[in-house]
C-alpha positions in Angstrom: 125.9 64.7 -11.3 123.1 65.2 -13.9 122.5 68.3 -16.0 119.9 70.4 -14.2 116.6 71.1 -15.9 116.0 74.9 -16.0 113.4 75.2 -18.8 110.7 73.0 -20.2 108.2 73.1 -23.1 105.7 70.3 -23.8 104.6 70.6 -27.4 100.8 70.7 -27.8 100.3 71.2 -24.0 99.6 74.9 -23.2 101.8 76.4 -20.5 99.9 78.7 -18.2 102.8 80.2 -16.4 106.5 79.9 -15.6 107.4 80.8 -12.0 110.7 81.1 -10.3 110.8 77.3 -10.0 107.7 75.7 -11.4 106.3 75.4 -14.9 102.5 75.0 -14.9 100.7 73.3 -17.8 96.9 73.2 -18.5 95.2 69.8 -18.5 91.7 71.1 -18.6 90.2 70.9 -15.1 93.6 69.9 -13.7 97.1 71.2 -13.9 100.5 69.7 -14.4 103.1 71.1 -11.9 106.7 70.6 -12.9 109.4 71.6 -10.5 112.5 72.6 -12.4 116.0 72.9 -11.0 116.0 76.7 -11.2 117.1 78.6 -8.1 116.4 82.2 -7.3 117.9 84.5 -4.7 117.0 88.1 -3.9 114.1 87.8 -6.4 116.4 87.0 -9.3 116.7 83.6 -11.1 120.3 82.5 -11.1 122.1 81.3 -14.3 122.8 77.8 -13.0 120.3 75.3 -11.9 120.8 73.0 -8.9 120.8 69.2 -9.8 118.0 67.2 -8.1 116.4 70.4 -6.6 113.2 69.9 -8.6 112.9 66.3 -7.5 113.4 67.2 -3.9 110.8 70.0 -3.9 108.2 67.9 -5.8 108.7 64.7 -3.7 108.7 66.6 -0.3 105.5 68.3 -1.3 104.0 65.0 -2.3 105.1 63.5 1.1 103.3 66.3 3.1 100.2 66.4 0.9 99.7 62.7 1.8 100.6 63.2 5.5 98.3 66.2 6.1 95.3 65.3 4.0 93.4 64.4 7.2 93.9 68.0 8.4 92.9 70.0 5.4 92.1 69.1 1.8 94.8 69.7 -0.8 95.0 69.9 -4.6 97.2 66.8 -5.1 95.9 64.2 -7.5 98.9 62.0 -8.4 102.6 61.9 -9.0 102.7 58.4 -10.4 103.7 58.7 -14.0 101.8 55.5 -14.9 98.6 57.4 -14.0 99.4 60.4 -16.2 97.2 60.9 -19.3 98.4 59.5 -22.7 99.3 62.9 -23.9 102.1 63.1 -21.3 103.5 59.6 -21.7 106.2 60.6 -24.3 107.8 62.9 -21.6 108.7 60.4 -18.9 112.3 61.5 -18.8 111.4 65.2 -18.3 108.5 64.6 -15.9 109.0 61.6 -13.7 109.9 62.4 -10.2 109.7 66.2 -10.6 106.0 66.6 -11.5 102.5 66.1 -10.1 99.0 66.5 -11.4 96.8 68.7 -9.2 93.2 70.0 -9.2 92.7 73.4 -10.7 91.7 76.0 -8.1 91.0 79.7 -7.8 94.1 80.9 -5.9 93.6 83.0 -2.8 95.9 86.1 -3.1 97.4 85.8 0.4 100.2 83.7 1.6 99.6 82.1 5.0 102.9 82.3 7.0 103.3 80.6 10.4 106.3 81.4 12.5 107.5 79.4 15.5 110.9 81.2 15.8 112.1 84.8 15.5 114.2 84.9 12.4 114.4 86.4 8.9 112.2 89.4 8.2 110.3 88.8 11.5 113.5 89.4 13.5 114.2 92.6 11.6 110.7 93.9 12.2 110.8 92.9 15.9 114.0 94.8 16.5 112.4 97.9 15.1 108.8 97.7 16.5 108.6 94.9 19.1 105.9 93.4 16.8 105.7 91.1 13.8 102.8 91.9 11.3 100.8 93.5 14.1 101.4 90.7 16.6 102.9 92.0 19.9 105.8 89.9 21.2 107.6 89.9 24.6 110.5 92.2 25.1 114.1 91.1 25.0 113.8 88.1 22.7 117.2 87.1 21.0 117.6 86.3 17.3 116.1 82.9 16.5 114.3 82.6 19.8 111.5 80.1 20.1 108.3 82.2 20.3 105.9 81.6 23.2 103.5 80.1 20.7 103.4 80.1 16.9 102.1 83.3 15.2 100.2 83.8 12.0 101.7 86.5 9.8 100.0 86.7 6.3 101.5 88.3 3.2 99.8 89.8 0.2 101.0 88.0 -2.9 103.1 90.1 -5.3 104.2 88.6 -8.7 106.9 91.2 -9.0 109.4 91.1 -6.1 108.8 90.3 -2.5 105.3 89.6 -1.1 104.1 92.3 1.3 103.7 91.5 5.0 100.2 92.5 6.2 98.3 92.2 9.5 95.3 90.0 10.0 92.8 92.9 9.6 94.3 93.7 6.2 94.0 90.0 5.2 90.3 90.1 6.3 89.8 93.1 4.0 91.1 91.0 1.1 89.4 87.6 1.6 86.9 88.2 4.4 87.0 87.5 8.1 85.5 84.0 8.0 87.9 82.8 5.3 90.8 84.4 7.1 90.0 82.7 10.3 89.6 79.4 8.5 92.9 79.8 6.7 94.7 80.7 9.9 93.3 77.7 11.7 94.3 75.4 8.9 97.8 76.8 8.7 98.4 76.5 12.5 97.1 72.9 12.4 99.5 71.8 9.6 102.4 73.7 11.1 101.9 72.1 14.6 101.5 68.6 13.1 104.7 69.0 11.0 106.6 70.5 13.9 105.9 67.4 16.0 106.7 65.0 13.1 110.0 66.7 12.4 111.1 66.9 16.0 111.2 63.1 16.1 113.7 63.4 13.2 115.9 65.9 14.9 114.7 68.9 12.9 113.2 72.2 13.9 110.5 73.8 11.7 111.2 77.5 12.3 108.6 78.9 9.9 106.8 78.1 6.7 104.3 79.5 4.2 101.2 77.9 2.7 99.0 78.9 -0.2 95.4 78.0 -0.6 92.7 78.2 -3.3 88.9 77.9 -3.5 87.1 74.9 -4.9 83.3 74.9 -4.6 83.6 77.4 -1.8 86.0 75.2 0.2 89.5 76.3 1.0 92.1 73.9 -0.3 95.9 73.7 0.3 97.8 74.2 -3.0 101.2 75.0 -4.6 104.0 73.4 -2.4 104.0 72.1 1.1 106.8 72.3 3.7 109.7 72.3 1.3 113.1 73.8 1.8 112.0 76.7 -0.5 108.9 77.5 1.5 110.2 76.7 5.0 113.2 77.0 7.3 114.5 73.7 8.7 117.2 73.7 11.4 119.1 70.7 12.8 118.0 70.6 16.5 121.4 69.5 17.8 123.0 72.6 16.3 120.4 75.1 17.4 121.4 78.0 19.6 119.4 81.2 20.0 121.1 84.5 19.9 122.6 84.0 16.4 121.6 83.1 12.9 121.2 79.3 12.3 122.7 77.1 9.6 119.7 76.6 7.3 119.0 73.5 5.2 118.0 75.5 2.2 119.4 78.0 -0.3 120.9 80.2 2.4 124.3 78.8 1.3 123.7 80.4 -2.1 122.6 83.7 -0.6 125.7 83.8 1.6 127.9 83.2 -1.5 126.2 86.0 -3.4 126.6 88.4 -0.4 130.3 87.5 -0.3 130.9 88.6 -3.9 129.1 91.9 -3.2 126.6 91.5 -6.0 124.3 94.5 -6.2 121.2 92.2 -6.3 120.2 93.6 -9.7 119.9 91.3 -12.8 121.8 89.6 -14.3 122.9 87.5 -11.4 126.5 86.2 -11.3 127.4 82.7 -12.1 127.6 80.2 -9.3 130.9 78.3 -8.9 130.7 74.5 -9.3 131.4 73.9 -5.6 128.5 76.1 -4.6 126.2 74.3 -7.0 127.3 70.9 -5.7 127.1 71.9 -2.0 123.6 73.3 -2.5 122.5 70.2 -4.3 123.8 68.1 -1.4 121.9 70.2 1.1 118.6 69.8 -0.7 119.1 66.0 -0.9 120.0 65.9 2.8 116.9 67.7 3.9 114.8 65.3 1.7 116.3 62.3 3.5 115.9 63.8 6.9 112.2 64.9 6.3 111.0 61.7 4.6 113.4 59.1 6.0 114.0 57.8 2.5 116.6 58.2 -0.2 115.6 60.5 -3.1 113.8 58.8 -5.9 115.1 60.3 -9.1 
């Protein structure tokens, strides 16, 4: 198993930001997105990276950007290393398979979350209020129940810690009603398309989040798209409402961290090798199931 990439500098190419997973470099009117193998849990980046994770996230996003371009414009330009500018050519080993060049946009400071099932923070809120982000739901739904129809539950972006769930009127106050309606419609359209595509492959798309930016007044899909870090995928044959589902994501890591009674304050504890390997296997498995292909790395 290869050594994971957890940090990257490209001499002479300015880095704009370093997120929980992605390094973003400035290429003028475009950006270079590099998905590292970093993994975070409970808003803390863990000491160990997960081999292949960056390749999985990058190539699943690329897959969906291509598949959904007829629904809404997105910022993807290329992930073919041969098409990268000359200044990047010395860095094939670091970049190929885990990076893409995208259009530079003005980010919209709201995450667009679509939920088809009652799980995660939505389940917690529903038990307390009968609502999720101001959306009234039927009484008596069990954990992980399929909702009567998908719901749109935006969140205000927060660079420090969790994003804050907001209702639709609060979103309108941030980006305007016309933009909010357009973003909700685009999010539902992508979600419903992906749900149908994945159902043919034996997967359930429980929920996901999208990010958008403005380009010449148009709303454009950006960041990542329908990855294991931004979505919950469940295996349909194993699905049973009334209990938590086995996720195909970093839930395995969260469960380990809960088991060692970590107080969720940095520094995070080391991950045992078996947890790292199992998590890497889960990411590669979801890539194969989503795309129908072996991971290109």
